[in-house]
C-alpha positions as CSV (number, residue, x, y, z in Angstrom):
1,M,-26.1,104.3,150.8
2,P,-26.2,108.1,150.4
3,H,-29.3,109.9,149.0
4,P,-29.1,110.0,145.2
5,T,-29.0,113.8,145.1
6,H,-26.1,113.8,147.5
7,L,-24.3,111.2,145.5
8,A,-24.9,113.2,142.3
9,L,-23.4,116.3,144.0
10,C,-20.4,114.3,145.2
11,L,-19.8,112.9,141.7
12,T,-20.2,116.4,140.1
13,A,-17.7,117.8,142.6
14,L,-15.4,114.8,141.9
15,S,-15.4,115.4,138.2
16,F,-14.5,119.1,138.6
17,G,-12.4,119.0,141.8
18,F,-10.3,116.0,141.0
19,P,-7.9,114.5,140.1
20,A,-4.8,116.0,141.5
21,Q,-2.7,117.7,138.9
22,A,-0.8,115.0,136.8
23,E,2.6,116.6,137.3
24,N,2.3,116.3,141.1
25,W,2.2,112.5,141.1
26,K,5.4,110.8,142.3
27,T,6.1,108.5,139.3
28,R,9.3,106.8,138.3
29,P,11.0,106.8,134.9
30,N,9.6,103.3,133.9
31,D,6.0,104.1,134.9
32,T,3.6,104.3,132.0
33,R,0.2,106.0,132.3
34,L,-2.9,104.4,130.9
35,S,-5.4,106.1,128.7
36,A,-9.0,106.6,130.1
37,S,-10.1,103.7,127.8
38,E,-7.3,101.4,128.9
39,L,-7.9,102.2,132.6
40,S,-11.6,101.7,132.2
41,D,-11.0,98.3,130.6
42,T,-8.7,97.4,133.4
43,L,-10.8,98.5,136.3
44,T,-14.5,98.4,135.3
45,G,-16.1,95.1,136.2
46,H,-12.9,93.8,137.9
47,T,-11.4,93.2,141.3
48,L,-7.9,94.2,142.1
49,T,-6.1,92.1,144.8
50,Y,-3.2,93.6,146.7
51,H,-0.3,91.6,148.1
52,D,-1.7,92.1,151.7
53,G,-4.9,90.4,150.7
54,G,-7.0,93.6,150.4
55,T,-9.2,94.0,147.4
56,S,-10.7,96.9,145.3
57,A,-13.8,96.0,143.4
58,F,-14.9,98.3,140.6
59,E,-18.5,97.4,139.6
60,K,-19.8,98.1,136.1
61,D,-22.5,100.4,137.6
62,G,-19.9,102.7,139.3
63,H,-20.0,101.2,142.7
64,Y,-16.7,100.7,144.5
65,T,-15.8,98.4,147.4
66,Y,-12.5,98.3,149.2
67,T,-12.0,95.4,151.6
68,Y,-9.0,95.3,153.9
69,G,-6.8,92.2,154.0
70,G,-7.8,91.7,157.6
71,G,-11.4,92.6,157.2
72,G,-13.4,95.8,157.1
73,T,-15.0,97.4,154.1
74,W,-15.4,100.9,152.6
75,L,-18.1,101.5,150.1
76,G,-18.3,104.3,147.5
77,E,-18.7,105.4,143.9
78,Y,-15.8,105.7,141.4
79,V,-15.1,107.8,138.3
80,I,-12.3,107.2,135.9
81,G,-10.3,110.2,134.8
82,A,-8.6,111.0,131.5
83,D,-5.2,111.0,133.1
84,S,-4.7,107.5,134.4
85,T,-6.6,108.2,137.6
86,A,-9.6,106.8,139.3
87,C,-11.4,108.9,142.0
88,V,-13.7,107.5,144.7
89,T,-16.2,109.2,146.8
90,F,-16.9,107.0,149.8
91,V,-20.4,106.9,151.5
92,T,-18.7,108.8,154.4
93,G,-18.2,111.8,152.1
94,I,-14.4,111.3,152.0
95,S,-12.9,111.4,148.5
96,R,-9.6,110.3,147.0
97,C,-7.9,109.9,143.7
98,D,-5.2,107.3,142.8
99,L,-3.0,107.1,139.8
100,Y,-2.9,103.7,138.1
101,I,0.3,103.0,136.0
102,M,2.0,100.1,134.4
103,N,5.6,99.5,135.6
104,G,6.9,96.9,133.2
105,T,4.1,94.2,133.2
106,S,2.9,95.2,136.7
107,L,-0.1,97.3,137.5
108,V,0.7,99.7,140.3
109,V,-1.5,102.1,142.3
110,I,0.1,105.4,143.4
111,T,-1.7,107.4,146.1
112,E,-1.7,111.2,146.1
113,D,1.0,111.2,148.8
114,G,3.2,108.9,146.8
115,L,2.7,105.5,148.3
116,R,2.9,102.7,145.7
117,F,0.9,99.5,145.9
118,P,1.6,96.8,143.3
119,I,-1.4,94.8,142.3
120,Q,-1.1,91.0,142.7
121,S,-4.0,90.1,140.4
122,V,-6.9,91.6,138.4
123,T,-9.9,89.3,138.1
124,P,-13.4,89.7,136.6
125,N,-16.2,90.3,139.1
126,E,-18.9,87.7,139.4
127,E,-22.0,88.7,137.6
């Protein structure tokens, strides 16, 4: 786990340096953006499961864990933006933002480089 001061600096940089400008996201006509409140309700305290078996867990305290479908885990902290984005700063110092949209009844993650990952399920985290 990073030093608390380092984490605070990363989160401060995250809030000012991210997310990517909304008009640069590769969305489709049927994509609907979520408000910050809707995205927070969807992510905070929940685990998203992808079709490859990978998971993204968004803890209520701001911790984030991504586990690959085949094993391996990345740890970090997340911040929800006002523009349907969630940004993560990993303990390695690497940061990324993703756009979360609804396409019909499906939640989809869009990466900054335009890759789309439909979410198979959203479940509450165990307390």
